[in-house]
C-alpha positions as CSV (number, residue, x, y, z in Angstrom):
1,M,0.4,-12.3,14.6
2,R,-2.5,-14.1,12.9
3,Y,-6.0,-13.9,14.3
4,L,-9.3,-15.8,13.6
5,V,-12.3,-13.5,13.3
6,R,-15.9,-14.6,12.9
7,E,-17.5,-13.2,9.8
8,R,-20.6,-11.1,9.4
9,L,-22.1,-9.6,12.5
10,F,-25.7,-10.3,11.8
11,S,-27.0,-8.8,15.0
12,I,-26.0,-5.7,16.8
13,S,-26.0,-7.8,20.0
14,D,-23.6,-10.4,18.7
15,D,-20.7,-11.1,20.9
16,F,-17.7,-13.2,19.9
17,W,-14.1,-13.9,20.7
18,V,-11.2,-13.2,18.3
19,T,-8.6,-15.9,18.9
20,D,-5.0,-16.1,17.9
21,E,-3.5,-18.9,15.8
22,R,-3.1,-21.1,18.8
23,G,-6.8,-20.8,19.7
24,D,-6.3,-18.5,22.7
25,K,-9.0,-15.9,23.3
26,V,-7.4,-12.5,22.7
27,F,-10.2,-9.9,22.0
28,L,-13.9,-9.9,22.8
29,V,-16.1,-8.1,20.3
30,D,-19.1,-7.0,22.3
31,G,-22.2,-5.9,20.3
32,K,-24.0,-3.3,22.3
33,A,-27.8,-3.5,22.1
34,L,-30.3,-0.8,23.0
35,R,-28.3,2.1,21.4
36,L,-29.6,4.4,18.7
37,R,-26.6,3.7,16.5
38,E,-24.7,0.5,16.0
39,T,-22.0,0.2,18.5
40,F,-19.4,-2.5,19.1
41,E,-16.7,-2.6,21.8
42,L,-13.4,-4.4,21.4
43,K,-12.2,-5.7,24.8
44,D,-9.1,-7.5,25.9
45,A,-9.2,-10.9,27.5
46,S,-9.6,-9.3,31.0
47,G,-12.6,-7.2,29.8
48,A,-10.9,-3.8,29.5
49,I,-12.3,-1.8,26.6
50,L,-9.6,-1.1,24.0
51,A,-11.8,0.6,21.4
52,T,-15.4,1.4,20.5
53,I,-16.7,1.1,16.9
54,R,-19.7,3.3,16.0
55,K,-21.6,3.5,12.8
56,R,-21.9,7.0,11.4
57,F,-25.4,7.4,10.0
58,L,-25.2,10.8,8.3
59,S,-22.5,10.2,5.8
60,F,-22.2,9.9,2.0
61,T,-20.7,6.5,2.1
62,D,-20.9,3.7,4.7
63,T,-18.7,5.0,7.5
64,L,-17.6,3.7,10.9
65,D,-15.5,5.4,13.5
66,I,-13.1,3.6,15.8
67,E,-12.8,5.4,19.1
68,H,-10.1,5.1,21.8
69,D,-10.2,7.1,25.1
70,G,-13.1,9.2,23.8
71,E,-11.3,10.3,20.7
72,V,-11.8,9.1,17.1
73,A,-8.6,7.0,16.4
74,A,-9.7,6.0,12.9
75,T,-12.5,6.3,10.4
76,V,-13.3,3.5,7.9
77,H,-15.3,4.2,4.8
78,R,-16.0,2.6,1.5
79,A,-14.6,4.2,-1.6
80,V,-17.2,5.9,-3.7
81,F,-16.0,4.5,-7.0
82,S,-13.5,1.6,-7.5
83,L,-13.7,-0.1,-10.9
84,L,-10.9,-2.7,-10.7
85,H,-10.9,-3.8,-7.0
86,H,-13.0,-3.4,-3.9
87,R,-11.5,-0.5,-2.1
88,A,-12.0,1.2,1.3
89,Y,-10.1,4.0,3.0
90,I,-9.1,4.2,6.7
91,D,-8.1,7.6,8.0
92,V,-6.0,7.0,11.1
93,A,-5.4,9.9,13.5
94,G,-1.7,10.9,13.6
95,R,-0.8,8.5,10.8
96,G,-2.8,9.4,7.7
97,R,-4.7,7.3,5.2
98,L,-4.5,3.5,4.9
99,E,-6.2,1.7,2.1
100,A,-7.9,-1.7,1.9
101,V,-7.5,-3.2,-1.5
102,G,-8.5,-6.6,-3.0
103,N,-11.6,-8.7,-2.7
104,I,-13.2,-7.4,0.4
105,I,-16.4,-9.4,-0.3
106,D,-14.6,-12.7,-0.3
107,K,-12.2,-11.7,2.5
108,N,-9.0,-11.7,0.5
109,F,-7.4,-8.3,0.7
110,E,-4.6,-6.2,2.1
111,I,-4.5,-3.2,4.3
112,R,-1.7,-0.9,3.1
113,D,0.1,2.2,4.2
114,G,1.4,3.4,0.8
115,D,3.4,0.4,-0.5
116,Q,3.8,-1.2,2.9
117,V,1.3,-4.0,3.8
118,V,0.2,-3.6,7.4
119,A,-2.2,-6.5,7.4
120,E,-3.5,-9.3,5.2
121,V,-7.0,-10.7,5.5
122,S,-7.9,-14.1,4.1
123,R,-10.5,-16.8,4.5
124,S,-8.1,-19.4,3.0
125,W,-6.0,-19.8,6.2
126,F,-8.7,-21.5,8.2
127,R,-11.2,-24.1,7.3
128,M,-13.9,-23.0,9.7
129,R,-17.1,-21.7,8.2
130,D,-18.0,-18.0,8.6
131,T,-14.5,-17.0,9.7
132,Y,-11.5,-15.3,8.2
133,G,-7.9,-14.6,9.3
134,V,-6.2,-11.3,9.9
135,D,-2.4,-11.4,9.8
136,V,-1.0,-8.2,11.4
137,A,2.5,-7.1,10.4
138,P,5.0,-6.8,13.3
139,G,5.0,-3.4,15.0
140,E,1.4,-2.6,14.1
141,N,-1.4,-2.0,16.6
142,D,-3.2,-5.4,16.6
143,A,-6.4,-4.1,18.3
144,L,-6.7,-1.3,15.7
145,I,-6.2,-3.6,12.8
146,I,-8.8,-6.1,14.2
147,C,-11.2,-3.1,14.5
148,I,-10.6,-2.1,10.9
149,A,-11.2,-5.6,9.7
150,I,-14.5,-5.7,11.7
151,C,-15.5,-2.4,10.2
152,L,-14.8,-3.6,6.7
153,D,-16.9,-6.7,7.3
154,R,-19.7,-4.6,8.7
155,I,-19.7,-2.2,5.8
156,H,-19.8,-5.1,3.3
157,H,-22.6,-6.8,5.3
158,D,-24.6,-3.5,5.4
159,G,-24.1,-3.1,1.6
160,E,-25.5,-6.6,1.0
161,R,-28.6,-5.8,3.1
162,G,-29.2,-2.4,1.6
């Protein structure tokens, strides 16, 4: 399934809808204000919370945790050194490590589990400004992959600011 995601969460209180390729509202990204650390909630169309994204402040690299039912489901962090490509790692509970490789800055990269592509992210699929597409492979957890893409966008945005 291919989704349309708004690029760059400039404000912690930004809320926006993630739509599918038909334009149907599928996920709401709810930026939570008035918290000590940056927090976003991913909700389904009915408003049920599917996951919570929290920025980890005391870490060596930019790191965000994706929580589900009070447990950390995945941790997304930028690679310390990566000479040839932009690279980030995603540690998924019960699955192991995924890797985001490609041009993360320009939103043209893949999320891989070893040699298997679990998602592709690209700006080129849509002509709308400040958006990118996330194409999730069949059988993958769409909500988790959307959260990972949002985390990667946030890490990149924080890197530009810092």
